[in-house]
C-alpha positions in Angstrom: -1.7 12.4 44.2 -3.6 14.9 42.0 -0.3 16.5 41.0 1.1 13.1 40.0 -1.9 12.4 37.8 -1.6 15.8 36.2 2.1 15.3 35.5 1.5 11.8 34.0 -1.4 13.2 31.9 0.8 16.0 30.6 3.4 13.5 29.5 1.0 10.9 28.2 -1.3 13.1 26.1 0.0 15.6 23.5 -1.0 19.1 24.6 -0.5 22.7 23.6 -1.1 22.6 19.9 -4.6 23.6 18.7 -4.4 21.3 15.6 -3.6 18.3 17.7 -6.3 19.2 20.2 -8.8 19.4 17.3 -7.6 15.9 16.2 -8.1 14.5 19.7 -11.6 15.9 19.8 -12.4 14.5 16.3 -11.0 11.1 17.2 -13.1 11.0 20.4 -16.3 12.0 18.6 -15.8 9.6 15.8 -15.2 6.7 18.2 -18.3 7.6 20.2 -20.3 7.8 16.9 -19.1 4.4 15.7 -19.9 2.7 19.0 -23.4 4.4 19.1 -24.2 3.3 15.5 -23.1 -0.3 16.1 -25.0 -0.5 19.3 -28.2 1.2 18.1 -28.5 -1.0 15.0 -27.3 -4.1 16.9 -24.4 -4.8 14.6 -21.7 -5.9 17.0 -22.4 -9.6 16.3 -22.5 -9.0 12.6 -19.2 -7.1 12.7 -17.6 -9.9 14.7 -18.9 -12.8 12.5 -18.6 -11.3 9.1 -15.5 -9.1 9.3 -13.4 -9.3 12.4 -13.1 -13.1 12.3 -13.3 -13.6 8.6 -10.7 -15.5 6.6 -12.3 -14.8 3.2 -9.6 -13.2 1.1 -12.1 -10.9 -0.6 -13.3 -9.4 2.7 -9.8 -9.1 4.0 -8.9 -7.3 0.7 -11.8 -4.9 1.2 -10.6 -4.1 4.8 -7.1 -3.4 3.5 -8.5 -1.0 1.0 -10.7 0.8 3.5 -7.7 1.3 5.8 -5.6 2.6 2.9 -8.2 5.2 2.0 -8.3 6.4 5.6 -4.5 6.6 5.6 -4.5 8.4 2.3 -6.7 11.0 4.0 -4.4 11.2 7.1 -1.2 11.4 5.0 -2.8 13.9 2.6 -3.8 16.2 5.4 -0.2 16.1 6.6 1.0 17.0 3.1 -1.4 20.0 2.9 -0.3 21.3 6.3 3.3 21.2 5.0 2.3 23.0 1.8 0.5 25.7 3.8 3.6 26.2 5.9 5.8 26.6 2.8 3.3 28.5 0.6 5.0 31.8 1.3 8.2 33.1 3.0 8.2 33.5 6.7 4.9 31.7 7.4 4.4 30.8 11.1 1.5 28.3 10.6 3.3 25.4 12.2 6.0 25.3 14.9 9.3 23.7 13.8 8.9 20.6 15.9 5.4 20.0 14.7 6.6 20.4 11.1 9.3 17.8 11.7 6.7 15.4 13.1 4.4 16.0 10.1 6.9 15.3 7.4 8.0 12.2 9.3 4.5 10.8 9.7 3.5 11.8 6.1 6.3 9.6 4.6 5.7 6.6 6.8 1.9 6.7 6.4 1.9 7.1 2.6 4.5 4.3 1.9 3.8 1.8 4.7 0.2 2.4 5.7 -1.4 3.7 2.5 0.5 2.2 -0.5 1.2 -1.2 1.1 -2.3 -2.0 2.3 -3.9 -0.8 -1.0 -1.5 -3.1 -2.8 -2.3 -6.0 -0.4 -6.0 -5.3 -0.8 -5.8 -5.8 -4.6 -3.6 -8.9 -4.1 -6.3 -10.4 -1.9 -9.2 -9.5 -4.1 -7.7 -10.4 -7.5 -5.0 -13.1 -7.3 -7.0 -16.1 -6.2 -9.7 -15.2 -8.8 -7.2 -14.7 -11.6 -5.5 -18.1 -11.0 -8.7 -20.0 -10.5 -8.2 -20.7 -6.7 -10.9 -20.8 -4.1 -8.8 -19.0 -1.5 -5.2 -18.2 -0.7 -2.8 -21.0 0.5 -3.0 -20.0 4.1 -6.3 -18.3 5.0 -5.6 -18.1 8.7 -2.2 -16.5 8.1 -3.9 -14.1 5.7 -6.2 -12.9 8.4 -3.3 -12.6 10.8 -1.4 -10.6 8.3 -4.2 -8.0 8.0 -4.7 -7.6 11.7 -1.0 -7.3 12.3 -0.8 -4.6 9.7 -4.0 -2.9 11.2 -2.8 -2.8 14.8 0.7 -1.8 13.8 -0.8 1.1 11.8 -3.0 2.1 14.8 0.0 2.0 17.2 1.9 4.3 14.9 -1.0 6.7 14.4 -1.9 6.9 18.1 1.4 8.7 18.7 -0.3 11.7 17.1 -2.4 12.3 20.2 -0.6 10.2 22.8 3.1 10.5 23.7 4.0 12.5 20.6 4.8 11.7 17.0 8.3 10.7 15.8 10.2 13.6 14.2 13.5 12.1 12.9 12.4 11.7 9.3 10.5 8.8 7.6 13.6 6.6 7.6 14.7 7.7 11.1 18.4 8.3 10.5 20.7 8.2 13.5 21.7 10.2 15.5 18.3 12.0 15.0 16.5 8.8 16.0 18.8 8.0 19.0 18.0 8.9 22.6 20.4 11.8 22.4 18.2 13.6 19.8 14.8 11.9 20.3 14.5 11.3 24.1 10.7 11.0 24.0 8.5 8.0 23.1 7.7 9.1 19.5 10.6 7.2 18.0 9.5 4.1 19.9 6.0 4.4 18.4 7.8 4.5 15.0 9.8 1.4 15.7 7.0 -0.8 17.1 4.3 0.4 14.7 6.4 -0.5 11.7 7.7 -3.8 13.3 4.3 -5.1 14.0 2.9 -4.2 10.6 6.0 -5.5 9.0 5.4 -9.0 10.3 2.1 -8.9 8.6 3.7 -7.7 5.3 6.3 -10.5 5.4 3.6 -13.1 6.1 1.6 -11.8 3.1 4.6 -12.1 0.8 5.1 -15.8 1.9 1.4 -16.5 1.5 1.0 -15.2 -2.0 4.2 -16.8 -3.3 2.8 -20.2 -2.2 -0.6 -19.4 -3.5 0.6 -18.5 -6.9 3.1 -21.4 -7.2 0.8 -24.2 -5.8 -2.8 -23.2 -6.3 -3.2 -22.3 -10.0 -6.0 -23.8 -11.9 -5.4 -27.0 -13.9 -3.6 -26.1 -17.1 -2.4 -22.7 -16.0 1.3 -22.9 -16.6 3.4 -20.0 -15.2 3.7 -18.6 -18.7 -0.1 -18.6 -19.1 -0.6 -16.7 -15.9 -2.2 -13.2 -16.0 0.4 -10.4 -15.8 -1.0 -9.0 -12.6 -0.4 -12.3 -10.9 3.1 -12.3 -12.3 3.7 -8.8 -10.8 2.4 -10.0 -7.4 4.8 -12.9 -7.5 7.7 -10.6 -8.3 6.7 -8.2 -5.6 6.4 -10.9 -3.0 9.8 -12.3 -3.9 11.2 -8.8 -3.1 9.2 -8.7 0.2 10.6 -11.9 1.6 14.2 -10.7 1.0 13.7 -7.0 1.9 11.5 -7.0 5.0 13.7 -9.1 7.2 16.4 -6.4 6.7 13.9 -3.8 8.0 13.0 -5.9 11.0 16.6 -6.4 12.1 17.5 -2.8 11.5 14.7 -1.4 13.6 15.3 -4.0 16.3 19.0 -2.9 16.5 17.8 0.7 16.8 15.4 -0.3 19.6 18.3 -2.0 21.4 20.2 1.3 21.1 17.3 3.2 22.7 16.0 0.6 25.2 19.0 -1.4 26.3 21.9 1.1 25.9 23.5 -0.6 22.9 25.6 1.4 20.5 25.1 -0.2 17.1 24.6 3.2 15.4 26.1 5.7 17.9 29.7 6.9 17.2 30.5 7.6 20.9 30.0 3.9 21.7 31.9 2.5 18.7 28.9 2.2 16.4 28.4 3.7 13.0 25.3 5.7 11.8 26.2 4.9 8.2 25.6 1.2 8.9 22.0 2.1 9.7 21.7 4.1 6.5 23.0 1.3 4.4 20.7 -1.2 6.1 17.6 0.9 5.9 18.2 1.6 2.2 18.9 -2.1 1.5 15.2 -2.4 2.4 14.1 1.0 1.3 15.0 0.9 -2.4 13.5 -2.6 -3.0 10.5 -1.2 -1.2 10.0 1.3 -3.9 9.8 -1.5 -6.5 7.7 -3.7 -4.2 4.9 -1.1 -4.4 5.4 -0.1 -8.1 5.8 -3.5 -9.8 2.1 -4.5 -9.0 1.1 -1.2 -10.5 2.8 -2.4 -13.7 0.8 -5.5 -13.5 -2.4 -3.5 -13.2 -1.6 -1.4 -16.2 -0.9 -4.5 -18.2 -4.4 -5.9 -17.4 -6.2 -2.6 -18.0 -4.4 -1.7 -21.2 -5.1 -5.1 -22.8 -8.7 -5.1 -21.7 -9.6 -1.6 -22.9 -7.6 -1.9 -26.1 -9.3 -5.3 -26.8 -5.9 -6.8 -27.7 -3.5 -9.3 -26.2 -0.7 -7.8 -24.2 2.2 -7.1 -26.5 5.4 -8.9 -25.6 4.1 -11.1 -22.8 7.4 -12.9 -22.2 9.5 -9.8 -22.3 7.2 -8.3 -19.6 7.7 -11.3 -17.4 11.5 -11.2 -17.8 11.4 -7.4 -17.2 9.6 -7.9 -13.9 12.0 -10.6 -12.7 14.9 -8.4 -13.8 13.6 -5.5 -11.7 13.2 -7.8 -8.7 16.8 -8.8 -8.9 18.3 -5.4 -9.8 16.3 -3.6 -7.1 18.7 -5.1 -4.5 21.8 -3.6 -6.2 21.0 0.1 -6.3 20.6 1.3 -2.7 23.9 3.3 -2.5 22.6 5.8 -5.1 20.6 7.3 -2.1 23.9 8.5 -0.6 26.5 9.0 -3.4 27.7 11.9 -1.2 28.7 9.6 1.6 32.3 9.4 0.3 32.5 5.7 -0.6 34.8 6.4 -3.5 34.6 6.5 -7.3 34.5 2.7 -7.8 31.5 2.2 -5.4 29.6 5.2 -6.9 30.3 4.0 -10.4 29.0 0.5 -9.7 25.7 1.7 -8.2 25.3 4.4 -10.9 25.5 1.7 -13.5 23.1 -0.7 -11.8 20.7 2.3 -11.3 20.8 3.0 -15.0 20.4 -0.7 -15.9 17.1 -1.0 -14.0 15.7 1.7 -16.3 15.9 -0.8 -19.2 13.3 -3.4 -18.1 11.0 -0.5 -17.0 11.4 1.1 -20.5 10.5 -2.3 -22.0 7.2 -2.2 -20.2 6.3 1.3 -21.4 7.0 0.3 -25.1 4.9 -2.9 -24.6 1.9 -1.0 -23.3 2.2 1.5 -26.2 2.4 -1.3 -28.7 -0.6 -3.0 -27.1 -2.7 0.2 -27.6 -1.4 0.6 -31.2 -4.3 -0.1 -33.5 -6.4 -1.2 -30.6 -10.1 -0.3 -30.2 -9.5 1.8 -27.1 -12.3 2.7 -24.7 -11.5 5.7 -22.5 -13.2 4.5 -19.3 -11.7 5.7 -16.0 -9.3 2.7 -15.5 -7.8 3.3 -18.9 -7.5 7.0 -18.4 -5.5 6.4 -15.3 -3.3 4.0 -17.2 -2.7 6.4 -20.0 -1.9 9.3 -17.6 0.7 7.1 -15.9 2.9 6.8 -19.0 4.1 10.4 -19.5 4.2 10.9 -15.7 6.4 7.8 -15.1 8.6 8.6 -18.1 9.4 12.0 -16.7 10.0 10.4 -13.3 12.3 7.8 -14.9 14.3 10.4 -16.8 14.9 12.4 -13.6 15.8 9.2 -11.9 18.5 8.6 -14.5 19.8 12.2 -13.8 20.0 11.3 -10.1 21.9 8.1 -10.9 24.8 10.1 -12.3 27.0 10.3 -9.2 28.7 13.7 -10.0 25.4 15.3 -10.8 23.8 13.9 -7.7 26.1 16.0 -5.6 24.0 18.9 -6.8 20.6 17.2 -6.7 21.1 15.4 -3.4 18.9 16.4 -0.5 17.2 19.1 -2.6 13.6 19.5 -3.7 14.6 18.1 -7.1 14.8 14.7 -5.3 11.4 15.3 -3.6 9.8 16.0 -7.0 11.3 12.9 -8.6 10.3 10.7 -5.7 6.7 11.9 -5.8 6.7 11.7 -9.6 7.3 8.0 -9.6 5.4 7.1 -6.4 2.3 9.1 -7.2 2.5 8.8 -11.0 3.4 5.1 -10.8 2.0 3.6 -7.6 -1.1 5.8 -6.8 -2.2 6.2 -10.4 -1.7 2.4 -10.9 -3.7 1.4 -7.8 -6.5 3.9 -8.7 -6.7 2.2 -12.1 -6.9 -1.2 -10.4 -9.4 0.0 -7.8 -11.8 1.4 -10.5 -11.2 -1.7 -12.7 -11.9 -4.4 -10.0 -14.5 -2.4 -8.0 -17.4 -4.2 -9.8 -15.9 -7.6 -8.9 -15.7 -6.5 -5.2 -19.1 -4.9 -4.8 -21.2 -5.8 -7.9 -21.5 -2.3 -9.4 -19.3 0.2 -11.1 -18.3 3.6 -9.8 -19.9 6.7 -11.4 -17.8 7.5 -14.5 -18.7 11.3 -14.6 -17.5 11.9 -11.1 -14.5 9.7 -11.7 -13.4 11.8 -14.6 -13.7 15.0 -12.5 -11.5 13.3 -9.9 -9.1 12.1 -12.6 -8.5 15.6 -14.0 -8.2 17.3 -10.7 -5.6 14.7 -9.6 -3.6 15.0 -12.8 -3.6 18.8 -13.1 -3.0 19.2 -9.4 -0.1 16.7 -9.6 1.8 18.6 -12.3 1.0 22.0 -10.7 2.3 20.7 -7.4 5.5 18.9 -8.3 6.9 20.4 -11.5 7.8 23.7 -9.7 9.7 21.6 -7.1 12.3 20.5 -9.7 13.1 24.1 -10.3 13.1 24.8 -6.5 15.6 22.0 -6.1 17.9 23.4 -8.8 17.6 26.8 -7.2 19.0 25.4 -3.9 15.9 24.7 -1.8 16.7 21.7 0.4 14.1 19.2 1.7 13.0 19.4 5.3 13.1 23.2 5.0 10.7 24.6 7.6 10.7 28.3 6.5 12.6 30.6 4.2 13.2 34.3 3.7 11.9 36.6 0.9 15.3 37.1 -0.6 15.7 33.4 -1.5 13.3 33.9 -4.4 11.4 30.6 -3.7 8.0 32.1 -2.8 6.2 32.1 -6.2 7.1 28.5 -7.0 6.1 27.3 -3.5 2.8 29.1 -3.8 2.1 27.4 -7.1 3.1 24.0 -5.6 0.7 24.6 -2.7 -2.2 25.3 -5.1 -1.4 22.0 -6.9 -1.5 20.2 -3.5 -5.0 21.5 -2.8 -6.2 20.6 -6.2 -5.2 17.0 -5.4 -7.0 17.3 -2.1 -10.1 18.4 -4.1 -9.7 15.4 -6.3 -9.8 13.1 -3.2 -13.1 14.8 -2.2 -14.5 14.0 -5.6 -13.5 10.4 -5.2 -15.2 10.1 -1.8 -18.3 11.8 -3.4 -18.1 9.3 -6.3 -18.0 6.3 -3.9 -20.9 7.6 -1.8 -23.0 8.5 -4.9 -22.3 5.2 -6.5 -23.4 3.3 -3.4 -26.6 5.2 -3.3 -27.4 5.3 -7.0 -25.6 2.2 -8.3 -26.8 -0.1 -11.0 -26.0 -3.7 -10.3 -23.7 -5.6 -12.7 -25.6 -8.6 -13.8 -23.1 -10.0 -16.2 -20.0 -10.6 -14.0 -18.0 -9.2 -16.9 -18.8 -5.5 -17.0 -15.5 -4.5 -18.8 -15.6 -7.5 -21.3 -12.5 -8.8 -19.5 -9.9 -11.3 -20.5 -9.0 -13.2 -17.3 -10.8 -15.7 -15.1 -12.1 -13.3 -12.4 -14.6 -12.0 -15.0 -16.0 -15.5 -15.6 -17.9 -15.6 -12.3 -20.6 -13.4 -10.8 -20.0 -10.0 -9.3 -19.5 -9.8 -6.4 -17.7 -13.1 -6.3 -19.3 -15.9 -4.2 -17.5 -16.7 -1.0 -16.1 -19.9 -2.6 -15.1 -18.1 -5.8 -15.6 -20.9 -8.4 -18.5 -23.3 -8.2 -16.4 -25.6 -10.5 -12.6 -25.2 -10.7 -11.8 -23.9 -14.2 -9.4 -25.6 -16.6 -7.1 -23.2 -18.4 -5.9 -23.8 -22.0 -4.7 -20.4 -23.2 -3.3 -17.1 -21.9 -6.3 -14.8 -21.4 -8.3 -18.0 -21.2 -11.7 -16.3 -20.4 -11.3 -14.1 -23.5 -10.5 -17.1 -25.7 -13.6 -19.0 -24.3 -15.8 -16.0 -25.2 -14.5 -16.0 -28.7 -15.5 -19.6 -29.0 -19.1 -18.7 -28.0 -19.2 -19.2 -24.2 -21.5 -16.7 -22.5 -20.9 -15.0 -19.1 -22.7 -16.7 -16.2 -23.7 -19.7 -18.4 -25.7 -22.3 -16.4 -23.6 -25.0 -14.6 -24.8 -28.6 -15.0 -25.7 -30.2 -11.7 -23.4 -33.1 -12.5 -20.4 -30.8 -12.5 -21.0 -29.6 -8.9 -19.4 -31.2 -5.8 -19.0 -30.2 -2.2 -16.5 -27.4 -1.8 -13.8 -27.5 0.9 -13.5 -24.1 2.7 -11.8 -22.7 5.9 -13.7 -21.7 9.0 -13.6 -18.2 10.4 -11.2 -17.7 13.4 -11.0 -15.1 16.2 -7.4 -15.9 16.9 -5.8 -13.6 14.4 -7.7 -10.6 15.7 -7.0 -11.4 19.4 -3.4 -12.2 18.8 -2.8 -9.0 16.8 -4.6 -7.0 19.5 -2.2 -8.5 22.1 0.7 -7.5 19.9 -0.7 -3.9 20.0 -0.7 -4.0 23.8 2.8 -5.5 23.9 4.0 -2.8 21.5 2.4 -0.1 23.5 4.1 -1.4 26.6 7.5 -1.5 24.9 7.0 2.1 23.7 6.6 3.3 27.2 9.0 0.9 28.8 6.2 -0.7 30.8 7.3 -4.3 31.0 4.4 -5.1 33.3 2.2 -4.5 30.2 4.4 -5.9 27.5 5.4 -9.2 29.1 1.8 -10.5 29.9 0.8 -9.4 26.4 3.6 -11.4 24.8 2.6 -14.4 27.0 -0.9 -14.0 25.5 0.6 -14.1 22.0 2.3 -17.4 22.9 -1.0 -18.8 24.2 -2.8 -17.8 21.0 -0.1 -19.7 19.1 -0.6 -22.8 21.3 -4.4 -22.6 20.9 -4.0 -22.5 17.1 -1.6 -25.4 17.2 -4.2 -27.6 18.9 -7.1 -26.4 16.8 -8.4 -29.2 14.5 -11.9 -28.1 13.6 -10.7 -25.4 11.1 -12.5 -26.3 7.9 -15.8 -27.5 6.5 -17.5 -28.5 3.2 -20.1 -26.4 1.4 -22.9 -28.8 0.4 -23.9 -29.0 -3.3 -27.4 -27.6 -2.5 -25.9 -24.4 -1.0 -23.7 -24.0 -4.1 -26.7 -24.4 -6.4 -28.7 -21.9 -4.4 -25.8 -19.4 -4.5 -25.3 -19.8 -8.2 -29.0 -19.6 -9.0 -29.3 -16.4 -7.0 -26.5 -14.9 -9.0 -28.1 -15.9 -12.3 -31.5 -15.0 -11.1 -30.4 -11.5 -10.5 -29.4 -11.5 -14.1 -32.9 -12.5 -15.2 
């Protein structure tokens, strides 16, 4: 009996690596500390009522952002471990299989569990406020979307200490991801972690399309809508077409592994290239799914801090829609070397070059917006300005990669790694940092410390260029990606050392950001205006942080940048609201079902990972019961009485006095 338990434990827990043992101990200690603090301060009830069961889009957005920051730390540690391994020739810091697992989890975490939740967090916090809505179209579905993402991310991350991480690459190409090459459960964690979180992502896309199309304030025509909301609409359109492809692809891979199917195995009549086509039919739109909202953020920030209307509003809208369409016609440029023939390569080379045109339009529009503007160099604006040269370089290298004959040289090299990070960090991360700094006062009612923010900014930017510029030259010199170690005679040592130094500078920048947040929480000065940046859109017309019902009186929109135009006509921030304008406000009630249902999905996913149908089937039955309970739930909303609205509004304005 004891031997059986020992054997099971050795297979269930990851053992033998000091780094993973350290992580297991850290996770255990952190979990105990959290439970102790919540119990000691008697906060379990508060946590359940205010956060775990909330359907308030703003709180859901904050939870998304907290998760993304934690995942940025996890993915960043993976990156630094890889850079340490590659810093010099012949380093034996990581074992080969551990290195494979780390570059796999780094990619998945940074794209799906860091960039996506940070994006969704900003969607939730900003879009209803920008369009004058009191909530999203489907508050219950919004809560379910978050918890599905959260438990999917936790299922993926638990593989680090239980069962073993996936190690077939962040896109899990067959045959590396098939049973023949990945016989353990790591690849099952990959499949079910992404599947469960992907359901949440698809639901979010549907929710925000309906919210934007059906819940805009009276008078807000589509062509008067703020540019960030336009970018969210474009992104969500891509989500609802791209994520079903990912869901089906990973389900077919699971059938290969679990049921003995042969969709992607040559020996059974399948075709691995079918998987690669399918995964990139999702994967390349995914790049634009995360970068287009960053374009919307830059548009808002540049206009606000230049104190000018956004130049070329209509061209920006058409550019975003053009990107949304063209993003689905470029996926083959990821494997020009496949051998599809000159005609196929030429078609996808042309579409890849075409998508650079609407992107270039945006860059010129931002530059013309800043031209002769009264620019304020606050941290959101600094991130926006830093983005432009970074993304231009990334775009130029992308055009080089789109030339099919040249791609035969660049393919699978560190040139591609440098390009990918150039556009994903310089575009997505810089953009979301700009948005986070910009809308932080609206979330929490105070700004982040500018001095520490600028230290973080410079360390991030200097570290970025020091890290990734050498990788272009390493790629041209023949260094391929997924390289685990290399010899002295390759000549790659000096550039890799410089790249590693840059990676640690970015790690130092992250520490400055954590310090900045902690310092600002302790020393903050409350924003009493609701309009700390002298903003242009509706979210700046209400108190900071926004009340749970957003708007005491639904606004009526007459112009683009309506709040800015109203201020030019003499309206003051947080002006008193006449009692006669107030009415009871219809709001949704909190619900525990999204949390419970998502937790059951986690249990089901864990059961499928290990092949334990005795666990998976009851959990899926529980999911079905949750759906039935929701179907027969009728007491799901309530009205906020006028007296409560008046008290809330007076409190916000009383803080001002």
